[in-house]
N, C-alpha and C positions, 0 to 999 in steps of 0.2 A: 367604673367598677370592672375589675378583672374577675371573670368566673372560670375557675379551673374545673371544667366539666359544667354541665348545665344545671343550675339550681332548680330544685323542684318547682317552687312557687315564690315569686316576688309580687306582692300586692301592688297594684298601680299607684296607690297613694304613699307607698314607702319612699323614703328619701335615702339614697345610697350614694355616697361620694364616689366620683370616678376613680379615686385612688384606693378604694377599699378592695380587698381580695376575698372572694367567697369560694369555698371548695364545693364539690358536688353535693346535691341533695340538701341544700340549705333552704329552709322555708322562712320567709320574711313576711310578717303580718302587716295589716293596715297601719299606716302612719308611723311605723317604726323608723328610726333615724340611725343610720350607720355612717360614721364620719370617716374622714381621711386616715390613712395609715392604720387601718383596721384589718386584721386577718381573722376569718372565721372558718373553722374546720368543718369537714364534711359531716352531714347528718344533723347539724344544729337547727334548732327551731327558735326564731326570734318573734315573740308575740307582739300584738298590737301595742303601739305607743312605747315600746321599749327603746332605750337610747344606748348605743355603744359609742363611746367617745374616742377621740384620737389616741393612737399609740397603744392600742389594745390588741392582744393576741388571744383568741379563744380556741380551745382544742376541739376535739370531735364530740358529737352527740350531746352537746349541752343544750339545755332548754332554759330560755330567758323569758320570763313572763312579763305581763303588761306593766308599764310604768317603772320598771327597773332601770337603773342607770349604772352602767359599768364603765369604769375607766375615766370618770370625771375628775377634774383637778382636785388636789388635796385641799382640805379645810385647814390650812397651815399658813399663818401670817408671814412666815419667812420664805414661802414658796416664790420663786422668781420666774416662773413660766417656762422652764426648760422642758425638753421633750422626755419626760420620765414615762415609765411604762406600767401597764397592767398585764399580767400573764395568767391566764386561766387554763387549767388542764382539761382533761376529758371527763365526760359523763357527769357534769355538775348540773344541779337544778337550782335556779335563782328565781325565787318567787316574786310576787308583786311588791313593788315599791322598795326593793332592796337597793342599797347604794354601796358601791365599791369604788373607792378613790384610787387614783394612780399614785405612784411614788412621789416623794418630795425630796428636798435637799437634806443633807446630814445623814444619809443612810445609803442603801444600795440603789436608790432611785427607782425602785420598782416594788409593786405589790404583787405577790405571787400566791396563787391558789392551786392546790394539787388536784386530785381526781376524786370522783364519786362523793362530792360533798353536797349537802342540802342546806341552803340558805332560805329560811322561811320568811314570810312577808315582814317587811320593814326592818329587817336586820341590816347592820351597817359594818363594813370593813374599811377602816381608815388607811391612810397612806403607809406604805412600807411594811404592812403586816404580811406575815408569811403563814398560810394555812396548809396543813398537811392533807392527808387523804381520809375519806370516810368521816369527815367532821360534820356535825349537825349544829347549826345555830338556829334556835327557836325564834319565834316571833319577837321582833324588836330587841333581840340581843345585839349588843354594840361592842366593837373593838375600837380603842383609840390607836394612835399611830405606833408603829414599830412593835406590835404585839406578834408573838409566835404561838401558834396553836398546833399541838402535836396530833398525830393520827388518832382517829376514833374518839377524840374528845367530844363532849356534848355540852353546849351552853344553853341553859334554860332561858325561857322568855323573860324579857326586860332585864336581863343581866347586863352589867357594864364592866368592861375591863380597862384598867389604867394603862397609860403609855408604857412601853417597854417591858410589860409583863410577859412571862412565858407560862403557857399552860401545857402540862405534860401529857404524854400519850395516855389514852384511856381514862382521862380525868372526866369528872362530872361536876358541873356547876349548877346549883339549883336556881330556880327562878327568882328574879328580883334581887340578885346578889351583886354587891359591889366588890370587885376584885382589885386590890392594890398591890399585892405581892404574888410571887410565883406560886402556881399550883403544882405540887409534885405529881408525877405520873401515878396512875392507878388509884387516885384519891377522890373522895367526894367532899365537896365544900358547899356551904349554904349560909344564909344570913344577910342582914342588912350590910354588914361588912363581913366578907368571906371568913368563915371559921371551918376548920378541918373537923369532919365528923367520922372519919375512918376510911376504910378501903371501899372502892366502888364495886362491892361484891356482886351486885345484880348485873351490872354491865359486864364485868369480867366473866361471869358464868355464861351470859348470853353469847359471849365471844369464845366460848369453849376453852377457857383456861383450865388446865388440869387442877384437880383438887389439891395435889401436892404443892403446886405453885401458889395457889391461893393461901394455903396454910403457912408457907414460908413468908409471903408478903404480909400476912397478918402478924406474924412474929416480928418482922422488921418494923411494922408500924408501931408495935409496942415498944420496941427498942428505941426507935427514933423519937417518938412523941409522948410516950407515957412513962418515962423514967426521969430521974433527976440528974441524969448525965448532961453534960454540955452537948451541943449538937455535934461538935467535932469528935467528942468521945463516942457518941452514939453511932456516928457514921463508921468509925473504926471498928466498933463492935459488930455492927451489921455486916461490914465487909469481911471481917475475919471469919464469921460464922457461915455466911451465905454468899460470899463473893464470887463463887463459881456458877451461880444462877444468873442467867442473862437479865431477867427482870429486876433482880436486886442490883445488878451492876448499873442498869439504866437509871434506877431510882437514886442510888448513891451518887452517881456522877451528876445527875440533874441538880440535886440539892447542893453538892459541893461547888458547882459552878454558878450558883445563883448570884446575881448582882443586886437584885432588889430585896432579897430575903424571902423566906418561905412562909406561906400561910400556915399558922399553927393552930 
């Protein structure tokens, strides 16, 4: 183990590979396991029995609770054992029994997590997924491989997201929802199979979106999803009326570039 500065506490029962690198003020609890080719940033706390697997980079001030596994090999039958990566940003909270798999083949060969995210107990992030910032995954929410989650999205408990799905910024997914198509930014979905229920108004208000912006987004929602226009026509109408609004631009571009189709 290489320590850049003196770690605050390493419990004598913890197992740390000589090739791991720990920055200053890292706390490692009883029976935690930190494998080779792991880098842990300053101020992190690794609780008892947590496992950090090889080829994992963890930023600063992250807290990883008991029995969480970060950077373990992907659950992917085509994976060939190559040295793919897991990259975790700063100020993330990873609760008990969370599983985060490293990258696999057929993509960027890395799983990437941004900053200030909360992964509640038993949630799962599969290989090659990309998580933005300020995302919340509630208990037992699960992502399949190659999923992209935008900033400030919230995934309710027991929700499940299909491979290659994109979840837009500020989207909200209700509990026990199965998601098989892209979720547009700013929207709320729920149901056994995800169904669009309108704008995530409560979440946007909590994040101090101006009333004028909320009004425009509601008008866009009606144009895009509550008229008899084709989606292509509706996008053109929304763009022509509100294309100078950043949030509308984000929404229109997200829908236009969808590969799996949009939840309607």
